[in-house]
N, C-alpha and C positions, 0 to 999 in steps of 0.2 A: 480604781482599787488601790489600796495602800500596798506598797511593795517594800521589802527590806533589801532588795538588790541595789547595786550601784546605779546612779544615773549616768547619762552620756558623758558628763565631765569627770566621772570617776568619784563622785561624792556619795557617801551614805549619810544622809542628813548633812550635818556640818562637818563630818569627818571624811578624810580622804584628800583628793586633789593631787597636784604635782607641783611641789615647791623645790625647784632644782637650780643648780648653778647654770648660767648661760651656756657654758661649754657643753652641757649634756642635753640642752634643749632639743637639738636635732635628733639625737639618739632616741630620746624618749618619745618624741613626736613620730619618728619613723616606726617605732615599735607600736605606738598607739594606732597608727594608720594600718599596720600590717596584721595585728594579732587576730582581729575578729574575722577578717576575710580568710586568713590561713586556717584558723581553728574550725571554721565552717566548711572549708574545702573538703570535698569527698575523698580526694587522694590522701590528704593529711589524716583524716579520720580513719581511713582504711589502714594506713601504715601504723598510726598510733594504737588503734585497738588490736591490731595483729600483734604488736610488740607487747602490749599489756597482757594479752592472752598467752603468747608462746614464750615470752622472755621473762616477764614479771611473775606469771602464774595466776593471773586473775581469771574469774572472780575470786576474791579472798572469801573464805567461808564465813557464814553467819552461824555461830555456834551457841546452842542453848546450854548455858552453864548451870546444870542442875543443882549442884551443891551450893554454888553461890546464890542461886535463886532461892533455894530453901532458907538460907541464912537471912536474906533480906526480905523474904515474904512477897515475892513477885516473880515474873518471868524475865530473867536477864539473858539477853543475847549478847555475845561478844563479836564485834566485827573484827576479824583477825588480820589486820594490816601487818602484824608481826610476821605473817607467813609469806609476805612478798619477797621476791629476790632482793637482796641487800638488807632485809630485816625491818623495813619500816615503810610508811606511806610515801616517803620523799621521792621514791623512784617514779611515781605516777607523774609528778610535776617535772622532774628532770628530763624524762623522755620527751614530754610535750615541748618543753622550752628548747631543747637542743635540736629537735626536728624543725622548730620555728626558726632558730638561728641559722640553720643550714639553708632554709628556704629564703631567708633574708640576705644570704650571701656572706655571712660572717664566718671568719676562719679561726677564731680563737675564743675560748670559753673561760670566763672567770666565775668564781662563786665564793660565798662566805659560808662558814659553818660554825656551829656551837658544839653540839654533842657529837658532831662528825657524821651523822647519818645523811644529811643533805650533801656534804662533801663526798662521801663514799658513793652516794647515788649519782651525783654529777660526774665523778671520775669514772664510774662504771659505764655510763652512757657515752662519755667521750671516748673511752676505750673501744666500745662497740662501734661507734660512728667515726673513729679515726680523726678525732679533733684534739688539738693541744689544750690542756686544762691547767689553770692555776687556782688553788684554793687558799683563801685567807682564813686563818684560824688563830684566835687569841692564844698566847703562850700558856695561860692558865689551863685552857681547854686542851691544848696539845698534850700537856702533862697528864690531865685526868682522863683523856680518851686516846691513849697512845696506840691502842690496837687499831682504832679507826684511822689514825694517822698512817700507820704502816700499810693498811689496806689501800689507802689512797695512793701511796707511793708505789706499791706493787702494781696498781692499775695504771701507772704511768703519769699520774698527776704530780705537779710541783706543789708542795705544801709550804706556805709562807707563814711562819709564826709571827704574830703581831705583838709588839712589846710595849705599846703605849696604853694609857688609861688603866682599866682594870684587867686588861689582856683577856677579855672574853668576847662574846658575840657582837656587842655594840661596836667594839674597836675593830673587829674583823670586818664588819660591814663598812665602817668608815674607810678602811684601807682599800677595800674592793671598789668603793665608789671613786676613790682617788685614782686607782689604776684605770678605771673606765674613763675618767676625765682625760687621762693621758693618751688613751688609745681608742677614741670614739669610733673611728671608721671601720676597724676590722674586728673589734671585740664585742662579744655579747655577754651581758651579765645575767647569769641565772640566779635570780633571788629565790630562796628556799621557802619563803613563807608569804602570808597574805599581808605583807608590809611593803614599804617603799612607795615611790610615786605611781600614780595611775599611768599605765594600765596594770601594773603588777598585782595589786590585791585582787582585782577582778579576774585577771588571767589565771593566777594560781588557784583561786577558788574554782574556776571552771575546769581546770585540769584535774583538780582533786575531786570534782563532783561525781566522778565515776563511783566513789564510795557510796554516796546516797542513792545513786541510780541503782546500784546493786542491792542496797538495803531494801528498796521498794520491791524489787523483783523477788528477793529471797524471803521477805516477810510474807508476801502474798502466798508464796509456796508453803511456808511453814505455819502461818497463823490465819491464812484466809483473808487477810487485809493488808494493804500495802503501807500502812503507817503505824508507828509505835505510839505509846503514850508519852514516853520520855526518850530524848536523845542525850547522851552524855559523852563529853570528850574533854581532854586537857587542852589548855590554850596558853601558848607563849606568844609567838607571832600569830599563830592561829590557823595553819593550813590544814591540819587533820580535822580540826573542828569545822572549818569552812566546808570541807569536802563531805563531812558527815551530815551537815544540816542543809546543804545547798538546795536540794529539791524539796525541802520541807519549810523553808524560810517563811513562806506566806501561808502555810497550813497551820492555823491557830489551834487545831486539835492536838498538835504535837508540842510538848513542853521541852524547852532547850535548857540544859544544865551544863555550864562550862566550869572547869576547875583550873584556877591559876595557882601559881606557886607562892604559897604564903611564907616560904623560908622558915625562919625561926619565929614567925608570928608577925602579923601586920603592924603591930605597935613596937616591934623590937628594933627597928632600924636596919634589920637584915631580912629583906623580903623582896619578892619580885611580883607582888600583887598589884599590877598596874591599874586594873579597873577600880580597885578599892582605893589606891593611893595616888593615882595619877591626876594631873590637871591638863586642860587643853594646851597643846603645844605642837611643835613641828619636829619630827625626827625622821631622818633618812628620806626626806622628800614627801612626807604625808602629814596632814594635820590629824592628830589623834590624841589620845590620852598618853601623857608622858610623866614618868616619875621625875620630878624636878624640885629644886629648892626654891626659896622665896625670890631669888634673883633670876629664876628661870634656867639655872644650870642643871644639866641632866644628872640625876643622882644614880649612883651605882646600884644596880639590883643585886640581890643575893638569892640563890637557890642551890640546894644540893644537886639539882638537875641541871646539867650543862645546856640542855635544850630549852629551858624555860626562863633563864635569867636575862631577859630582854627588858629594857626600861620603857618600851612602848608596847603597843598592842595593835593588831590589824584594825583598820578603820571600820570594817564590817562589825567586828565584835564590840568595839566601843559604842557603835550605834545601837546594836541589839541590847546592850546593857542599859544604855541611856533610855531606850524606849520600853524597857522592862519586857522585851521579847525573850531575853535569855536571863536566867538566874545564874549569877556568877559566885562561886564559892572559893575562898582562899584555903588551900590545903597545905598544911605545914610539912616540913621535911619528915618529921617522925611519923605523921599520919600516912604519908605516901609510902614510906618504907614498910610500915605495918601492913598496909593494903597489898603491897607487892608480895610479902610473905604469905598473906592470907590466900591470894589467888594461886600462888605456887602450891600451897598445901592442899587447897580445896579442889583445884582443877588441873594441877600439873602443868601450868603455863607460867613461865617466868617473864614478866612484862618489863619493858623499858621503864626507867624511873619517871619519864614524862607521863607515860600512860598510867602509872601508879597513882598519879594525882587525880585522874578521873575516877579510878577505883576507890580512892580515899574519900570521894564525895558521897559514896553510897551510904555510909553510916550517918550522914547528915540529912538524909532524905527520909520521908515516910511514905511508903508505897501501899497501894491496895493489892490484894492477892491476884486480881486479874489484870494488873498493870503489865504492859509489855514495855520493857526497857531495852534500848540498844546502846551499848557502851563500846566505843572504839578503842581497841588495844592498838595504839598507833605504831608501836615498835616492840622489838624483843629485847630481853634484858642482858644479852651476852656482854654488851659494851659496859654495863653497869655492875658487873659482878664484884669488882673490887670495892665499889661504894657500898653495895649491899653487905658484903662481908665485914666491912669496917663499922657498919651500923646495926649489925644483927641483934645487938643487945637492946635496941630501941623497942 
C-alpha cells in the first residue's frame, strides 16, 4: 500500500534525509537511535499524556463555528490549538522533546524561534523541568514579537538576538545549529517544526499527531464519523499541519488543503510561498523545496507573519504537494489579515497571524453544504495585536 509517511531513512519520496556537518553526525545518529524506542516507551507515553492533559489542557476543543459555516456554505469545525497553555500547538512538541532530552541524559536545551511561540513553549517546559535554556531569535523577530521575548526571559531562558542575514527564522536556525556543533555532548536542540535532518521531521510530526488523534475521536462524537471531507492548516515549516493531517495521510477520502504565506504576492519578490516558488535544494540538514536564486543561494522570504517566513518547507509537505495529495494555496498578507478580522467578528476568536492564512484559504474553496471541514487554529492572536492594528485598514 502506498504511504505518505517517512521511510526508515527519513525520506518522503525524494525529500528529507540528513545532510549534516561531520561534527553533528554522532548527535543526530544518537537521536535517531533513541527517538522511536523512547516515544514508544510506556513510561514516556504516560508522562507525556499526563502533561498534555493536566498542564497543556488537552484535548483542545473541536468547535463547530456556526456563523463561519453559514458564510462558506458547509460545516466548519475549528481545532482550537489556540486554547493550549502558551497559546499555540508548539507546546505539544516542546514537552515531548524535552522529556526525550532528559531520557538521553542531556543537560542543556537550545531552540530557535520565529514568531516566538516555539521559544515560549520551550522556555516554559524548561522552567517546568528545571533545564537551562537558550533561544536563538532573529533581531527582526525580537523587535516585532517583543512580548514573547519578555515571556521567555521571565521564564528563565536566555534569548540571543541574531544579527546576521535577514535577522529572521532562517538565521536563528543557523545560529542554533552552530551552537549545537560547539556543544554536541551535553546539548539537545529542540527544533520547533517538521524541518531539519531526520529524525526531526518525523519526530515532530509524531509528537504533534495528538491533534489528528483527537480530531478522529471528536468528529466521531459530533458527526458520527471519524474523518472530515477537508483538513485545512497553515504551513511554514509545517508542524501544526503535520499534526492535523498525520492520522489521515493515507486516507484518500480526506482532502488536504495547506495555506502558505504569499506575502505581497508570489510574483512580487516579497513572498514566503516555498511550495510555489521553491526548487529542490538542501536547507538545515534536509533535502526539500527551497527558495533560491539561479546560483542556488537561499533567497530571503517575506511574510507579515513571523512564523511563516521560512525559505524551506518540511519534507513531508513538499512530498504531499509533489504527489498532489495536498492542495497548497498561497495566501497574501492582506487576505490573511482580512480573514483574521472575519473570524474575530463572526466567532469572537482572535487567531494568530499564522492561523489566519488557513482561514484566508476558505474563500478560495468551493464546498458542498454537507462537507465537513476541520481547520486548525494553530495559535491565538495576542502576539500579533500590533500587526493587526497597523493593518486594520486592509
